[in-house]
N, CA, C and O atoms as a Tripos MOL2 file, in Angstrom:
@<TRIPOS>MOLECULE
protein
  288   287    72     0     0
PROTEIN
NO_CHARGES

@<TRIPOS>ATOM
      1 N         -32.4500    7.0760  -53.1650 N.3       1 MET1
      2 CA        -31.8720    6.6620  -51.9120 C.3       1 MET1
      3 C         -32.2220    7.7140  -50.8570 C.2       1 MET1
      4 O         -32.1150    8.9160  -51.1020 O.2       1 MET1
      5 N         -32.6300    7.2530  -49.7100 N.am      2 GLU2
      6 CA        -32.9630    8.1490  -48.6170 C.3       2 GLU2
      7 C         -31.9670    7.9650  -47.4940 C.2       2 GLU2
      8 O         -31.6530    6.8410  -47.1020 O.2       2 GLU2
      9 N         -31.4720    9.0770  -46.9810 N.am      3 ILE3
     10 CA        -30.5220    9.0490  -45.8750 C.3       3 ILE3
     11 C         -31.1530    9.7990  -44.7160 C.2       3 ILE3
     12 O         -31.6410   10.9170  -44.8830 O.2       3 ILE3
     13 N         -31.1430    9.1860  -43.5470 N.am      4 THR4
     14 CA        -31.6860    9.8290  -42.3590 C.3       4 THR4
     15 C         -30.5370   10.2430  -41.4580 C.2       4 THR4
     16 O         -29.6750    9.4350  -41.1120 O.2       4 THR4
     17 N         -30.5370   11.5040  -41.0890 N.am      5 ILE5
     18 CA        -29.4910   12.0330  -40.2190 C.3       5 ILE5
     19 C         -30.1540   12.7110  -39.0370 C.2       5 ILE5
     20 O         -31.0360   13.5530  -39.2060 O.2       5 ILE5
     21 N         -29.7300   12.3460  -37.8490 N.am      6 LYS6
     22 CA        -30.2450   12.9930  -36.6430 C.3       6 LYS6
     23 C         -29.3980   14.2330  -36.3720 C.2       6 LYS6
     24 O         -28.2000   14.2500  -36.6520 O.2       6 LYS6
     25 N         -30.0220   15.2540  -35.8340 N.am      7 SER7
     26 CA        -29.2820   16.4940  -35.5800 C.3       7 SER7
     27 C         -28.1360   16.2810  -34.5950 C.2       7 SER7
     28 O         -27.1490   17.0160  -34.6270 O.2       7 SER7
     29 N         -28.2560   15.2790  -33.7180 N.am      8 ASP8
     30 CA        -27.1630   14.9730  -32.7860 C.3       8 ASP8
     31 C         -25.9390   14.4240  -33.5000 C.2       8 ASP8
     32 O         -24.8400   14.4110  -32.9460 O.2       8 ASP8
     33 N         -26.1320   13.9710  -34.7310 N.am      9 ASP9
     34 CA        -25.0360   13.3880  -35.5020 C.3       9 ASP9
     35 C         -24.2150   14.4370  -36.2400 C.2       9 ASP9
     36 O         -23.2110   14.1050  -36.8700 O.2       9 ASP9
     37 N         -24.6310   15.7040  -36.1700 N.am     10 LEU10
     38 CA        -23.9650   16.7670  -36.9150 C.3      10 LEU10
     39 C         -23.4030   17.8320  -35.9810 C.2      10 LEU10
     40 O         -23.9950   18.1570  -34.9520 O.2      10 LEU10
     41 N         -22.2540   18.3640  -36.3620 N.am     11 LEU11
     42 CA        -21.6330   19.4630  -35.6300 C.3      11 LEU11
     43 C         -21.4700   20.6450  -36.5750 C.2      11 LEU11
     44 O         -21.1660   20.4610  -37.7530 O.2      11 LEU11
     45 N         -21.6670   21.8430  -36.0710 N.am     12 THR12
     46 CA        -21.3710   23.0120  -36.8880 C.3      12 THR12
     47 C         -19.8610   23.0710  -37.0780 C.2      12 THR12
     48 O         -19.1110   22.4050  -36.3640 O.2      12 THR12
     49 N         -19.4230   23.8620  -38.0350 N.am     13 VAL13
     50 CA        -17.9820   23.9880  -38.2700 C.3      13 VAL13
     51 C         -17.2630   24.5100  -37.0200 C.2      13 VAL13
     52 O         -16.2260   23.9580  -36.6550 O.2      13 VAL13
     53 N         -17.7710   25.5480  -36.3540 N.am     14 PRO14
     54 CA        -17.0890   25.9890  -35.1250 C.3      14 PRO14
     55 C         -17.0250   24.9030  -34.0430 C.2      14 PRO14
     56 O         -16.0120   24.7770  -33.3550 O.2      14 PRO14
     57 N         -18.0970   24.1210  -33.8910 N.am     15 GLU15
     58 CA        -18.0900   23.0290  -32.9030 C.3      15 GLU15
     59 C         -17.0560   21.9680  -33.2710 C.2      15 GLU15
     60 O         -16.3080   21.4930  -32.4150 O.2      15 GLU15
     61 N         -17.0230   21.6040  -34.5410 N.am     16 ALA16
     62 CA        -16.0610   20.5950  -35.0020 C.3      16 ALA16
     63 C         -14.6310   21.1030  -34.8430 C.2      16 ALA16
     64 O         -13.7450   20.3590  -34.4220 O.2      16 ALA16
     65 N         -14.4110   22.3670  -35.1790 N.am     17 ALA17
     66 CA        -13.0710   22.9430  -35.0560 C.3      17 ALA17
     67 C         -12.6000   22.9230  -33.6010 C.2      17 ALA17
     68 O         -11.4360   22.6370  -33.3200 O.2      17 ALA17
     69 N         -13.5050   23.2250  -32.6910 N.am     18 LYS18
     70 CA        -13.1530   23.2140  -31.2700 C.3      18 LYS18
     71 C         -12.7700   21.8050  -30.8320 C.2      18 LYS18
     72 O         -11.7790   21.6270  -30.1230 O.2      18 LYS18
     73 N         -13.5380   20.8080  -31.2440 N.am     19 GLN19
     74 CA        -13.2270   19.4300  -30.8660 C.3      19 GLN19
     75 C         -11.9130   18.9490  -31.4800 C.2      19 GLN19
     76 O         -11.1740   18.1780  -30.8680 O.2      19 GLN19
     77 N         -11.6360   19.4120  -32.6900 N.am     20 LEU20
     78 CA        -10.4020   19.0030  -33.3780 C.3      20 LEU20
     79 C          -9.1970   19.8610  -33.0020 C.2      20 LEU20
     80 O          -8.0660   19.5780  -33.3970 O.2      20 LEU20
     81 N          -9.4630   20.9170  -32.2280 N.am     21 GLU21
     82 CA         -8.4110   21.8620  -31.8380 C.3      21 GLU21
     83 C          -7.7100   22.4290  -33.0640 C.2      21 GLU21
     84 O          -6.4830   22.5080  -33.1310 O.2      21 GLU21
     85 N          -8.5330   22.8180  -34.0260 N.am     22 ARG22
     86 CA         -8.0620   23.4380  -35.2720 C.3      22 ARG22
     87 C          -8.8160   24.7440  -35.4710 C.2      22 ARG22
     88 O          -9.9360   24.8900  -34.9800 O.2      22 ARG22
     89 N          -8.2220   25.6920  -36.1810 N.am     23 PRO23
     90 CA         -8.9810   26.9100  -36.5130 C.3      23 PRO23
     91 C         -10.1580   26.5660  -37.4170 C.2      23 PRO23
     92 O         -10.0410   25.7020  -38.2860 O.2      23 PRO23
     93 N         -11.2780   27.2290  -37.2180 N.am     24 LYS24
     94 CA        -12.4390   26.9290  -38.0560 C.3      24 LYS24
     95 C         -12.1630   27.2270  -39.5220 C.2      24 LYS24
     96 O         -12.7540   26.5960  -40.3990 O.2      24 LYS24
     97 N         -11.2760   28.1780  -39.8040 N.am     25 MET25
     98 CA        -10.9350   28.4710  -41.1980 C.3      25 MET25
     99 C         -10.2760   27.2700  -41.8740 C.2      25 MET25
    100 O         -10.4200   27.0800  -43.0820 O.2      25 MET25
    101 N          -9.5560   26.4640  -41.1020 N.am     26 THR26
    102 CA         -8.9610   25.2480  -41.6640 C.3      26 THR26
    103 C         -10.0620   24.3100  -42.1470 C.2      26 THR26
    104 O          -9.9700   23.7480  -43.2380 O.2      26 THR26
    105 N         -11.0970   24.1440  -41.3380 N.am     27 LEU27
    106 CA        -12.1990   23.2800  -41.7330 C.3      27 LEU27
    107 C         -12.9340   23.8430  -42.9390 C.2      27 LEU27
    108 O         -13.3330   23.0880  -43.8270 O.2      27 LEU27
    109 N         -13.1170   25.1530  -42.9840 N.am     28 TYR28
    110 CA        -13.7540   25.7630  -44.1590 C.3      28 TYR28
    111 C         -12.9010   25.5280  -45.4160 C.2      28 TYR28
    112 O         -13.4470   25.3030  -46.4960 O.2      28 TYR28
    113 N         -11.5800   25.5780  -45.2840 N.am     29 ARG29
    114 CA        -10.7050   25.2970  -46.4370 C.3      29 ARG29
    115 C         -10.8420   23.8360  -46.8700 C.2      29 ARG29
    116 O         -10.8900   23.5400  -48.0640 O.2      29 ARG29
    117 N         -10.9070   22.9220  -45.8930 N.am     30 TRP30
    118 CA        -11.0860   21.5060  -46.2260 C.3      30 TRP30
    119 C         -12.4030   21.3070  -46.9610 C.2      30 TRP30
    120 O         -12.4760   20.5470  -47.9270 O.2      30 TRP30
    121 N         -13.4600   22.0040  -46.4920 N.am     31 ILE31
    122 CA        -14.7660   21.8880  -47.1400 C.3      31 ILE31
    123 C         -14.6930   22.4150  -48.5660 C.2      31 ILE31
    124 O         -15.1600   21.7590  -49.4980 O.2      31 ILE31
    125 N         -14.1100   23.5920  -48.7380 N.am     32 LYS32
    126 CA        -14.0140   24.2020  -50.0670 C.3      32 LYS32
    127 C         -13.2230   23.3220  -51.0350 C.2      32 LYS32
    128 O         -13.5250   23.2670  -52.2280 O.2      32 LYS32
    129 N         -12.2060   22.6340  -50.5050 N.am     33 ALA33
    130 CA        -11.3700   21.7690  -51.3360 C.3      33 ALA33
    131 C         -11.9280   20.3420  -51.4410 C.2      33 ALA33
    132 O         -11.2870   19.4630  -52.0160 O.2      33 ALA33
    133 N         -13.1240   20.1190  -50.8810 N.am     34 ASN34
    134 CA        -13.7370   18.7810  -50.8700 C.3      34 ASN34
    135 C         -12.8390   17.7380  -50.2200 C.2      34 ASN34
    136 O         -12.7610   16.5960  -50.6740 O.2      34 ASN34
    137 N         -12.1700   18.1430  -49.1600 N.am     35 LYS35
    138 CA        -11.2930   17.2160  -48.4430 C.3      35 LYS35
    139 C         -11.9520   16.6430  -47.1980 C.2      35 LYS35
    140 O         -11.3500   15.8350  -46.4910 O.2      35 LYS35
    141 N         -13.1770   17.0540  -46.9290 N.am     36 ILE36
    142 CA        -13.8840   16.5600  -45.7520 C.3      36 ILE36
    143 C         -15.3760   16.4790  -46.0960 C.2      36 ILE36
    144 O         -15.8990   17.2950  -46.8550 O.2      36 ILE36
    145 N         -16.0290   15.4960  -45.5330 N.am     37 ILE37
    146 CA        -17.4580   15.3280  -45.7680 C.3      37 ILE37
    147 C         -18.2110   16.3750  -44.9590 C.2      37 ILE37
    148 O         -17.8860   16.6350  -43.8010 O.2      37 ILE37
    149 N         -19.2210   16.9720  -45.5840 N.am     38 TYR38
    150 CA        -20.0380   17.9590  -44.8770 C.3      38 TYR38
    151 C         -21.4650   17.8990  -45.4140 C.2      38 TYR38
    152 O         -21.7370   17.3150  -46.4620 O.2      38 TYR38
    153 N         -22.3530   18.5170  -44.6660 N.am     39 VAL39
    154 CA        -23.7610   18.6050  -45.0420 C.3      39 VAL39
    155 C         -24.1410   20.0750  -44.9330 C.2      39 VAL39
    156 O         -23.7650   20.7510  -43.9760 O.2      39 VAL39
    157 N         -24.8840   20.5650  -45.9140 N.am     40 GLU40
    158 CA        -25.3690   21.9420  -45.8560 C.3      40 GLU40
    159 C         -26.8820   21.9130  -45.7050 C.2      40 GLU40
    160 O         -27.5920   21.3690  -46.5500 O.2      40 GLU40
    161 N         -27.3630   22.5040  -44.6240 N.am     41 LEU41
    162 CA        -28.7910   22.5750  -44.3590 C.3      41 LEU41
    163 C         -29.1580   24.0200  -44.0790 C.2      41 LEU41
    164 O         -28.6480   24.6240  -43.1350 O.2      41 LEU41
    165 N         -30.0310   24.5690  -44.8890 N.am     42 GLY42
    166 CA        -30.4690   25.9500  -44.6840 C.3      42 GLY42
    167 C         -29.3280   26.9440  -44.7170 C.2      42 GLY42
    168 O         -29.3720   27.9630  -44.0270 O.2      42 GLY42
    169 N         -28.3040   26.6610  -45.5110 N.am     43 GLY43
    170 CA        -27.1690   27.5640  -45.6260 C.3      43 GLY43
    171 C         -26.1210   27.4110  -44.5350 C.2      43 GLY43
    172 O         -25.1190   28.1270  -44.5310 O.2      43 GLY43
    173 N         -26.3450   26.4780  -43.6040 N.am     44 VAL44
    174 CA        -25.3910   26.2320  -42.5160 C.3      44 VAL44
    175 C         -24.6360   24.9430  -42.8250 C.2      44 VAL44
    176 O         -25.2350   23.9340  -43.1990 O.2      44 VAL44
    177 N         -23.3260   24.9890  -42.6640 N.am     45 LEU45
    178 CA        -22.4930   23.8150  -42.9240 C.3      45 LEU45
    179 C         -22.3330   22.9950  -41.6470 C.2      45 LEU45
    180 O         -22.0750   23.5310  -40.5700 O.2      45 LEU45
    181 N         -22.4920   21.6910  -41.7960 N.am     46 PHE46
    182 CA        -22.3340   20.7660  -40.6790 C.3      46 PHE46
    183 C         -21.3570   19.6680  -41.0730 C.2      46 PHE46
    184 O         -21.2480   19.3050  -42.2440 O.2      46 PHE46
    185 N         -20.6520   19.1480  -40.0830 N.am     47 ILE47
    186 CA        -19.7430   18.0280  -40.2990 C.3      47 ILE47
    187 C         -20.2630   16.8730  -39.4520 C.2      47 ILE47
    188 O         -20.5380   17.0470  -38.2650 O.2      47 ILE47
    189 N         -20.3990   15.6990  -40.0540 N.am     48 PRO48
    190 CA        -20.8770   14.5540  -39.2700 C.3      48 PRO48
    191 C         -19.9540   14.2600  -38.0840 C.2      48 PRO48
    192 O         -18.7290   14.3030  -38.2050 O.2      48 PRO48
    193 N         -20.5600   13.9660  -36.9510 N.am     49 ARG49
    194 CA        -19.8040   13.6570  -35.7330 C.3      49 ARG49
    195 C         -18.8470   12.4810  -35.9770 C.2      49 ARG49
    196 O         -17.7350   12.4710  -35.4500 O.2      49 ARG49
    197 N         -19.2680   11.5040  -36.7630 N.am     50 SER50
    198 CA        -18.4180   10.3430  -37.0330 C.3      50 SER50
    199 C         -17.1250   10.7470  -37.7420 C.2      50 SER50
    200 O         -16.0720   10.1620  -37.4880 O.2      50 SER50
    201 N         -17.1960   11.7400  -38.6230 N.am     51 VAL51
    202 CA        -16.0000   12.2280  -39.3170 C.3      51 VAL51
    203 C         -15.0700   12.9100  -38.3210 C.2      51 VAL51
    204 O         -13.8570   12.7000  -38.3560 O.2      51 VAL51
    205 N         -15.6250   13.7150  -37.4460 N.am     52 VAL52
    206 CA        -14.8220   14.4060  -36.4370 C.3      52 VAL52
    207 C         -14.1480   13.3900  -35.5150 C.2      52 VAL52
    208 O         -12.9720   13.5350  -35.1810 O.2      52 VAL52
    209 N         -14.8870   12.3750  -35.1100 N.am     53 GLU53
    210 CA        -14.3140   11.3500  -34.2290 C.3      53 GLU53
    211 C         -13.1550   10.6260  -34.9070 C.2      53 GLU53
    212 O         -12.1270   10.3690  -34.2800 O.2      53 GLU53
    213 N         -13.3200   10.3000  -36.1830 N.am     54 ARG54
    214 CA        -12.2230    9.6340  -36.9130 C.3      54 ARG54
    215 C         -10.9960   10.5300  -36.9970 C.2      54 ARG54
    216 O          -9.8710   10.0700  -36.8020 O.2      54 ARG54
    217 N         -11.2100   11.7930  -37.2830 N.am     55 LEU55
    218 CA        -10.0860   12.7240  -37.3820 C.3      55 LEU55
    219 C          -9.4030   12.8900  -36.0320 C.2      55 LEU55
    220 O          -8.1770   12.9860  -35.9720 O.2      55 LEU55
    221 N         -10.1730   12.9270  -34.9490 N.am     56 LYS56
    222 CA         -9.5990   13.0580  -33.6090 C.3      56 LYS56
    223 C          -8.7140   11.8680  -33.2760 C.2      56 LYS56
    224 O          -7.6810   12.0180  -32.6240 O.2      56 LYS56
    225 N          -9.1180   10.6870  -33.7240 N.am     57 LYS57
    226 CA         -8.3570    9.4690  -33.4510 C.3      57 LYS57
    227 C          -7.1710    9.3170  -34.3930 C.2      57 LYS57
    228 O          -6.3340    8.4320  -34.2130 O.2      57 LYS57
    229 N          -7.1060   10.1880  -35.4010 N.am     58 GLY58
    230 CA         -6.0180   10.0920  -36.3680 C.3      58 GLY58
    231 C          -6.2120    8.9510  -37.3490 C.2      58 GLY58
    232 O          -5.2880    8.5920  -38.0780 O.2      58 GLY58
    233 N          -7.4200    8.3740  -37.3720 N.am     59 GLU59
    234 CA         -7.6670    7.2400  -38.2610 C.3      59 GLU59
    235 C          -7.7060    7.6430  -39.7260 C.2      59 GLU59
    236 O          -7.2900    6.8790  -40.5970 O.2      59 GLU59
    237 N          -8.2030    8.8410  -39.9960 N.am     60 THR60
    238 CA         -8.3560    9.2660  -41.3740 C.3      60 THR60
    239 C          -8.0090   10.7400  -41.4910 C.2      60 THR60
    240 O          -8.5530   11.5730  -40.7670 O.2      60 THR60
    241 N          -7.1200   11.0520  -42.3860 N.am     61 MET61
    242 CA         -6.8240   12.4450  -42.6560 C.3      61 MET61
    243 C          -7.8240   12.9330  -43.6990 C.2      61 MET61
    244 O          -8.3800   12.1230  -44.4410 O.2      61 MET61
    245 N          -8.0630   14.2310  -43.7700 N.am     62 PRO62
    246 CA         -9.0610   14.7480  -44.7090 C.3      62 PRO62
    247 C          -8.8700   14.2810  -46.1460 C.2      62 PRO62
    248 O          -9.8510   13.9580  -46.8170 O.2      62 PRO62
    249 N          -7.6410   14.2390  -46.6330 N.am     63 GLU63
    250 CA         -7.4020   13.8350  -48.0120 C.3      63 GLU63
    251 C          -7.8160   12.3820  -48.2330 C.2      63 GLU63
    252 O          -8.4170   12.0500  -49.2540 O.2      63 GLU63
    253 N          -7.4900   11.5200  -47.2700 N.am     64 GLN64
    254 CA         -7.8420   10.1140  -47.3780 C.3      64 GLN64
    255 C          -9.3470    9.9360  -47.3010 C.2      64 GLN64
    256 O          -9.9090    9.1010  -48.0100 O.2      64 GLN64
    257 N          -9.9970   10.6970  -46.4630 N.am     65 LEU65
    258 CA        -11.4460   10.6160  -46.3010 C.3      65 LEU65
    259 C         -12.1460   10.9950  -47.5890 C.2      65 LEU65
    260 O         -13.0540   10.2910  -48.0300 O.2      65 LEU65
    261 N         -11.7420   12.0870  -48.1930 N.am     66 ALA66
    262 CA        -12.3640   12.5480  -49.4400 C.3      66 ALA66
    263 C         -12.1470   11.5120  -50.5470 C.2      66 ALA66
    264 O         -13.0510   11.2460  -51.3390 O.2      66 ALA66
    265 N         -10.9590   10.9380  -50.5970 N.am     67 LYS67
    266 CA        -10.6680    9.9310  -51.6110 C.3      67 LYS67
    267 C         -11.5670    8.7090  -51.4210 C.2      67 LYS67
    268 O         -12.0540    8.1400  -52.3980 O.2      67 LYS67
    269 N         -11.7860    8.3070  -50.1810 N.am     68 ALA68
    270 CA        -12.6420    7.1550  -49.9020 C.3      68 ALA68
    271 C         -14.0670    7.4270  -50.3530 C.2      68 ALA68
    272 O         -14.7290    6.5230  -50.8620 O.2      68 ALA68
    273 N         -14.5540    8.6470  -50.1810 N.am     69 VAL69
    274 CA        -15.8980    9.0010  -50.5970 C.3      69 VAL69
    275 C         -15.9930    8.9670  -52.1100 C.2      69 VAL69
    276 O         -16.9790    8.4660  -52.6510 O.2      69 VAL69
    277 N         -14.9780    9.4930  -52.8150 N.am     70 GLU70
    278 CA        -14.9880    9.4970  -54.2680 C.3      70 GLU70
    279 C         -14.9950    8.0960  -54.8410 C.2      70 GLU70
    280 O         -15.6050    7.8510  -55.8820 O.2      70 GLU70
    281 N         -14.3120    7.1590  -54.1610 N.am     71 GLU71
    282 CA        -14.2120    5.7930  -54.6680 C.3      71 GLU71
    283 C         -15.4670    4.9930  -54.4180 C.2      71 GLU71
    284 O         -15.6950    3.9880  -55.0910 O.2      71 GLU71
    285 N         -16.2940    5.4080  -53.4660 N.am     72 SER72
    286 CA        -17.4850    4.6030  -53.1380 C.3      72 SER72
    287 C         -18.6470    4.9310  -54.0490 C.2      72 SER72
    288 O         -19.7230    4.3490  -53.9110 O.2      72 SER72
@<TRIPOS>BOND
     1     1     2 1
     2     2     3 1
     3     3     4 2
     4     3     5 am
     5     5     6 1
     6     6     7 1
     7     7     8 2
     8     7     9 am
     9     9    10 1
    10    10    11 1
    11    11    12 2
    12    11    13 am
    13    13    14 1
    14    14    15 1
    15    15    16 2
    16    15    17 am
    17    17    18 1
    18    18    19 1
    19    19    20 2
    20    19    21 am
    21    21    22 1
    22    22    23 1
    23    23    24 2
    24    23    25 am
    25    25    26 1
    26    26    27 1
    27    27    28 2
    28    27    29 am
    29    29    30 1
    30    30    31 1
    31    31    32 2
    32    31    33 am
    33    33    34 1
    34    34    35 1
    35    35    36 2
    36    35    37 am
    37    37    38 1
    38    38    39 1
    39    39    40 2
    40    39    41 am
    41    41    42 1
    42    42    43 1
    43    43    44 2
    44    43    45 am
    45    45    46 1
    46    46    47 1
    47    47    48 2
    48    47    49 am
    49    49    50 1
    50    50    51 1
    51    51    52 2
    52    51    53 am
    53    53    54 1
    54    54    55 1
    55    55    56 2
    56    55    57 am
    57    57    58 1
    58    58    59 1
    59    59    60 2
    60    59    61 am
    61    61    62 1
    62    62    63 1
    63    63    64 2
    64    63    65 am
    65    65    66 1
    66    66    67 1
    67    67    68 2
    68    67    69 am
    69    69    70 1
    70    70    71 1
    71    71    72 2
    72    71    73 am
    73    73    74 1
    74    74    75 1
    75    75    76 2
    76    75    77 am
    77    77    78 1
    78    78    79 1
    79    79    80 2
    80    79    81 am
    81    81    82 1
    82    82    83 1
    83    83    84 2
    84    83    85 am
    85    85    86 1
    86    86    87 1
    87    87    88 2
    88    87    89 am
    89    89    90 1
    90    90    91 1
    91    91    92 2
    92    91    93 am
    93    93    94 1
    94    94    95 1
    95    95    96 2
    96    95    97 am
    97    97    98 1
    98    98    99 1
    99    99   100 2
   100    99   101 am
   101   101   102 1
   102   102   103 1
   103   103   104 2
   104   103   105 am
   105   105   106 1
   106   106   107 1
   107   107   108 2
   108   107   109 am
   109   109   110 1
   110   110   111 1
   111   111   112 2
   112   111   113 am
   113   113   114 1
   114   114   115 1
   115   115   116 2
   116   115   117 am
   117   117   118 1
   118   118   119 1
   119   119   120 2
   120   119   121 am
   121   121   122 1
   122   122   123 1
   123   123   124 2
   124   123   125 am
   125   125   126 1
   126   126   127 1
   127   127   128 2
   128   127   129 am
   129   129   130 1
   130   130   131 1
   131   131   132 2
   132   131   133 am
   133   133   134 1
   134   134   135 1
   135   135   136 2
   136   135   137 am
   137   137   138 1
   138   138   139 1
   139   139   140 2
   140   139   141 am
   141   141   142 1
   142   142   143 1
   143   143   144 2
   144   143   145 am
   145   145   146 1
   146   146   147 1
   147   147   148 2
   148   147   149 am
   149   149   150 1
   150   150   151 1
   151   151   152 2
   152   151   153 am
   153   153   154 1
   154   154   155 1
   155   155   156 2
   156   155   157 am
   157   157   158 1
   158   158   159 1
   159   159   160 2
   160   159   161 am
   161   161   162 1
   162   162   163 1
   163   163   164 2
   164   163   165 am
   165   165   166 1
   166   166   167 1
   167   167   168 2
   168   167   169 am
   169   169   170 1
   170   170   171 1
   171   171   172 2
   172   171   173 am
   173   173   174 1
   174   174   175 1
   175   175   176 2
   176   175   177 am
   177   177   178 1
   178   178   179 1
   179   179   180 2
   180   179   181 am
   181   181   182 1
   182   182   183 1
   183   183   184 2
   184   183   185 am
   185   185   186 1
   186   186   187 1
   187   187   188 2
   188   187   189 am
   189   189   190 1
   190   190   191 1
   191   191   192 2
   192   191   193 am
   193   193   194 1
   194   194   195 1
   195   195   196 2
   196   195   197 am
   197   197   198 1
   198   198   199 1
   199   199   200 2
   200   199   201 am
   201   201   202 1
   202   202   203 1
   203   203   204 2
   204   203   205 am
   205   205   206 1
   206   206   207 1
   207   207   208 2
   208   207   209 am
   209   209   210 1
   210   210   211 1
   211   211   212 2
   212   211   213 am
   213   213   214 1
   214   214   215 1
   215   215   216 2
   216   215   217 am
   217   217   218 1
   218   218   219 1
   219   219   220 2
   220   219   221 am
   221   221   222 1
   222   222   223 1
   223   223   224 2
   224   223   225 am
   225   225   226 1
   226   226   227 1
   227   227   228 2
   228   227   229 am
   229   229   230 1
   230   230   231 1
   231   231   232 2
   232   231   233 am
   233   233   234 1
   234   234   235 1
   235   235   236 2
   236   235   237 am
   237   237   238 1
   238   238   239 1
   239   239   240 2
   240   239   241 am
   241   241   242 1
   242   242   243 1
   243   243   244 2
   244   243   245 am
   245   245   246 1
   246   246   247 1
   247   247   248 2
   248   247   249 am
   249   249   250 1
   250   250   251 1
   251   251   252 2
   252   251   253 am
   253   253   254 1
   254   254   255 1
   255   255   256 2
   256   255   257 am
   257   257   258 1
   258   258   259 1
   259   259   260 2
   260   259   261 am
   261   261   262 1
   262   262   263 1
   263   263   264 2
   264   263   265 am
   265   265   266 1
   266   266   267 1
   267   267   268 2
   268   267   269 am
   269   269   270 1
   270   270   271 1
   271   271   272 2
   272   271   273 am
   273   273   274 1
   274   274   275 1
   275   275   276 2
   276   275   277 am
   277   277   278 1
   278   278   279 1
   279   279   280 2
   280   279   281 am
   281   281   282 1
   282   282   283 1
   283   283   284 2
   284   283   285 am
   285   285   286 1
   286   286   287 1
   287   287   288 2
@<TRIPOS>SUBSTRUCTURE
     1 MET1         2 RESIDUE 1 A MET
     2 GLU2         6 RESIDUE 1 A GLU
     3 ILE3        10 RESIDUE 1 A ILE
     4 THR4        14 RESIDUE 1 A THR
     5 ILE5        18 RESIDUE 1 A ILE
     6 LYS6        22 RESIDUE 1 A LYS
     7 SER7        26 RESIDUE 1 A SER
     8 ASP8        30 RESIDUE 1 A ASP
     9 ASP9        34 RESIDUE 1 A ASP
    10 LEU10       38 RESIDUE 1 A LEU
    11 LEU11       42 RESIDUE 1 A LEU
    12 THR12       46 RESIDUE 1 A THR
    13 VAL13       50 RESIDUE 1 A VAL
    14 PRO14       54 RESIDUE 1 A PRO
    15 GLU15       58 RESIDUE 1 A GLU
    16 ALA16       62 RESIDUE 1 A ALA
    17 ALA17       66 RESIDUE 1 A ALA
    18 LYS18       70 RESIDUE 1 A LYS
    19 GLN19       74 RESIDUE 1 A GLN
    20 LEU20       78 RESIDUE 1 A LEU
    21 GLU21       82 RESIDUE 1 A GLU
    22 ARG22       86 RESIDUE 1 A ARG
    23 PRO23       90 RESIDUE 1 A PRO
    24 LYS24       94 RESIDUE 1 A LYS
    25 MET25       98 RESIDUE 1 A MET
    26 THR26      102 RESIDUE 1 A THR
    27 LEU27      106 RESIDUE 1 A LEU
    28 TYR28      110 RESIDUE 1 A TYR
    29 ARG29      114 RESIDUE 1 A ARG
    30 TRP30      118 RESIDUE 1 A TRP
    31 ILE31      122 RESIDUE 1 A ILE
    32 LYS32      126 RESIDUE 1 A LYS
    33 ALA33      130 RESIDUE 1 A ALA
    34 ASN34      134 RESIDUE 1 A ASN
    35 LYS35      138 RESIDUE 1 A LYS
    36 ILE36      142 RESIDUE 1 A ILE
    37 ILE37      146 RESIDUE 1 A ILE
    38 TYR38      150 RESIDUE 1 A TYR
    39 VAL39      154 RESIDUE 1 A VAL
    40 GLU40      158 RESIDUE 1 A GLU
    41 LEU41      162 RESIDUE 1 A LEU
    42 GLY42      166 RESIDUE 1 A GLY
    43 GLY43      170 RESIDUE 1 A GLY
    44 VAL44      174 RESIDUE 1 A VAL
    45 LEU45      178 RESIDUE 1 A LEU
    46 PHE46      182 RESIDUE 1 A PHE
    47 ILE47      186 RESIDUE 1 A ILE
    48 PRO48      190 RESIDUE 1 A PRO
    49 ARG49      194 RESIDUE 1 A ARG
    50 SER50      198 RESIDUE 1 A SER
    51 VAL51      202 RESIDUE 1 A VAL
    52 VAL52      206 RESIDUE 1 A VAL
    53 GLU53      210 RESIDUE 1 A GLU
    54 ARG54      214 RESIDUE 1 A ARG
    55 LEU55      218 RESIDUE 1 A LEU
    56 LYS56      222 RESIDUE 1 A LYS
    57 LYS57      226 RESIDUE 1 A LYS
    58 GLY58      230 RESIDUE 1 A GLY
    59 GLU59      234 RESIDUE 1 A GLU
    60 THR60      238 RESIDUE 1 A THR
    61 MET61      242 RESIDUE 1 A MET
    62 PRO62      246 RESIDUE 1 A PRO
    63 GLU63      250 RESIDUE 1 A GLU
    64 GLN64      254 RESIDUE 1 A GLN
    65 LEU65      258 RESIDUE 1 A LEU
    66 ALA66      262 RESIDUE 1 A ALA
    67 LYS67      266 RESIDUE 1 A LYS
    68 ALA68      270 RESIDUE 1 A ALA
    69 VAL69      274 RESIDUE 1 A VAL
    70 GLU70      278 RESIDUE 1 A GLU
    71 GLU71      282 RESIDUE 1 A GLU
    72 SER72      286 RESIDUE 1 A SER
């Protein structure tokens, strides 16, 4: 399976934390606990913009998001 991701679709952890108004360490904890979807490229962690948008809208909490990924 091939997945194509545009760089505009990804945010660094600090960028995502700023948009979510959360400390970046919170996002790193979510990543470590597999509670949020992330991509690692060249040792840099990125969070898809779509995930950040959902979290901003309150549509999906990290725990629910991770569970949905595990079930798919």
